[in-house]
TISEMI-118550 format. One record per residue (C-alpha): z, x, y; residue in three letters. Coordinates in steps of 0.001 Angstrom, whole numbers, padded with zeros to 6 digits, always signed. Each point is the difference from the previous one (the first is absolute). Example, Ala and Ser with C-alpha at 12.3 -4.5 7.8 and 13.67 -1.06 7.14 Angstrom:
BEGIN
+007800+012300-004500ALA -000660+001370+003440SER 
//
This chain:
BEGIN
+037391+008452+002971MET -002818+000326+002521LYS -002680-000218-002722LYS +001552-003204-001305TYR +000095-001569+003490ASN -003604+000986+000695LYS -001185-001549-003257LYS +002040-003135+000735LEU -001523-000366+003475TYR -003487+000619-001351ILE +000552-002558-002777GLY +001211-002619+002478ILE -002952+000703+002306ALA -002459-000402-002906ILE +001525-003275-001115ILE -000009-001401+003564LEU -003602+001087+000630LEU -001343-001444-003200PHE +002046-003202+000524SER -001589-000513+003367VAL -003378+000775-001577PHE +000272-002976-002338PHE +002202-002411+001989LEU -002160-000066+003175VAL -002898-002429-000583PRO -003487+000998+000924SER -001704-002300+002493PHE -003373+001724-000142LYS -003097-002008-000828LYS -002438+000957-002717GLU -002751+000198+002583SER +001544+003072+001639GLN -001786+003275-000514ILE +003009+001799-001460ALA +003457-001058-001108ASP +002665+002646+000064SER +003575+000684-000899ILE +002022+002701+001724ILE +003201+001353-001529ALA +001851+003158+001060PRO +001170+001835-003054VAL +002751+002667-000416GLN +000436+001683-003373PHE +001281+003315-001181THR -002485+002771+000802PRO -002854+000594-002434ASN +000218-003435-001631THR -003523-001135-000690PHE -000985-003331+001535LEU -001003-001390-003412TYR +003401+000848-001502ASP +001761-001669+002932ALA -002154-003119-000410LEU +000718-000167-003736VAL +003763+000428+000601ARG -000005-002811+002594GLU -002107-002221-002275LYS +002455+000598-002856ASP +002811-001087+002362LYS -001945-003184+000890GLY -000437+001035+003634ASN -003821+000100+000044ILE -002897-001098-002077ASP -003109+002147-000440PHE -002698+000730-002530SER -002950+002258-000413GLY -001851+002294-002340LYS +000403+003629-001016ASN -003196+002070-000036TYR +000211+003269-001987PRO -000524+002946+002276GLY +000294-002156+003179LEU +003394-001668-000313GLY +001350-003508+000525PHE -001728-002409+002349PHE +001956-003026+001328VAL -002133-003145-000067THR +002757-002533+000815ASP +003210+000312+001981ILE +002129-002875+001253GLY -002398-002681+001323THR -002937+002429+000380LEU -002645-000051-002761HIS -003205+001983-000263SER -003172-002030-000502GLY -002826-001774+001816ASN -001346+003319+001164GLY +003355+001266+001325LYS +001992+002882-001393ASN +003671+000745+000439LEU +000411+003192+002059ILE +003279+001592+001023TYR +000787+001914+003172TYR +002718+002602+000598ILE +001445+000005+003499ASN -003116-001749+001392GLY -002572+002272-001738LYS -002028-000941-003050GLU +001355+001718-003094ALA -002035+002883-001381THR +001587-000082-003454VAL +000971-002724-002476GLY +003484-001489-000243VAL +000710+002078-003160SER -000675+003204+001982SER +001737-000710+003331TYR +003535+001447+000350ALA +001995-002119+002420LEU +001676+001556+002999LYS +003053-001393+001822ASP -001131-002488+002654GLY -003466-000652-001442ASP -001593-003354+000882VAL -002264-001269-002756ILE -002443-002769+001027GLU -002166-001918-002451TRP -003216-001590+001227LYS -002844-002001-001524LEU -003260+001491+001275GLU 
//
């Protein structure tokens, strides 16, 4: 019964977090140096960030796209209202530190905060 409750609470938390992610409008101007989106994520241990993104995209909770590079993994180029281009790349941070691996290689840990920035 405890496993079921934990999964239920995690599922509710994910839905709420991604709902806020898309329902809160961005008031940032294009002239700013970097736009960012911050969303705390909680998934079952060892779920890869890419798999979690795909699952949430399939549910209609987020929108993202990118490109898979053989040997390197998947690179996100667009997520939500953030789009790579004009000399800026989409970079993600884990708990305030720039990621050292791609989204297809990062295994989420409970309480992780993933931040996407255009830099």
